[in-house]
C-alpha positions as MATLAB code, in Angstrom:
seq = 'XXXXXXXXXXXXXXXXXXXXXXXXXXXXXXXXXXXXXXXXXXXXXXXXXXXXXXXXXXXX';
ca = [
     -20.465    2.344   -0.094;
     -20.870    6.080   -0.540;
     -23.644    6.340    2.048;
     -24.157    6.105    5.768;
     -21.602    4.583    8.120;
     -19.256    3.481    5.334;
     -19.027    7.047    3.998;
     -18.396    8.416    7.470;
     -15.594    5.970    8.194;
     -13.883    5.534    4.858;
     -14.257    8.925    3.239;
     -14.616   11.313    6.142;
     -12.356    9.566    8.657;
     -15.019    9.545   11.371;
     -14.201    6.290   13.147;
     -16.515    7.018   16.065;
     -19.692    7.069   13.937;
     -18.447    5.327   10.803;
     -17.067    1.954    9.806;
     -14.109    0.597    7.878;
     -14.015   -2.543    5.783;
     -10.520   -3.864    6.434;
     -10.772   -7.589    6.963;
     -10.821   -8.833    3.371;
      -7.043   -8.827    2.930;
      -6.028   -9.678    6.497;
      -5.197  -13.273    5.542;
      -2.572  -11.977    3.098;
      -0.490  -10.433    5.877;
       2.445  -12.730    6.560;
       4.691  -10.405    8.559;
       4.634   -7.088   10.345;
       7.338   -4.715    9.172;
       8.238   -1.145    9.923;
       7.406    1.562    7.411;
      11.142    2.160    7.031;
      11.701   -1.462    5.984;
       8.872   -1.285    3.456;
      10.197    1.946    1.924;
      13.752    0.565    1.771;
      12.483   -2.538   -0.032;
      10.523   -0.392   -2.507;
      13.636    1.674   -3.241;
      15.774   -1.451   -3.717;
      13.202   -2.988   -6.057;
      12.947    0.260   -8.019;
      16.733    0.441   -8.393;
      16.919   -3.200   -9.484;
      14.222   -2.680  -12.108;
      15.850    0.523  -13.320;
      19.146   -1.341  -13.754;
      17.360   -4.144  -15.613;
      15.671   -1.657  -17.943;
      18.937    0.173  -18.600;
      20.669   -3.137  -19.400;
      17.870   -4.169  -21.779;
      17.403   -0.811  -23.537;
      20.836    0.694  -23.198;
      21.450    4.208  -21.902;
      18.586    6.648  -22.232;
];
């Protein structure tokens, strides 16, 4: 993976001469969302977990 076309594509960003291996997880994609939606969900999940931790451990 660190040689030849894979190195050019994945590590050096040369998509003209290199290659990317991106198909392995394609079946896991169930929806296409904007980056904004993804970030908002991450923030909401973080806040929910933080609240849960605070409720379990008390103030810190």
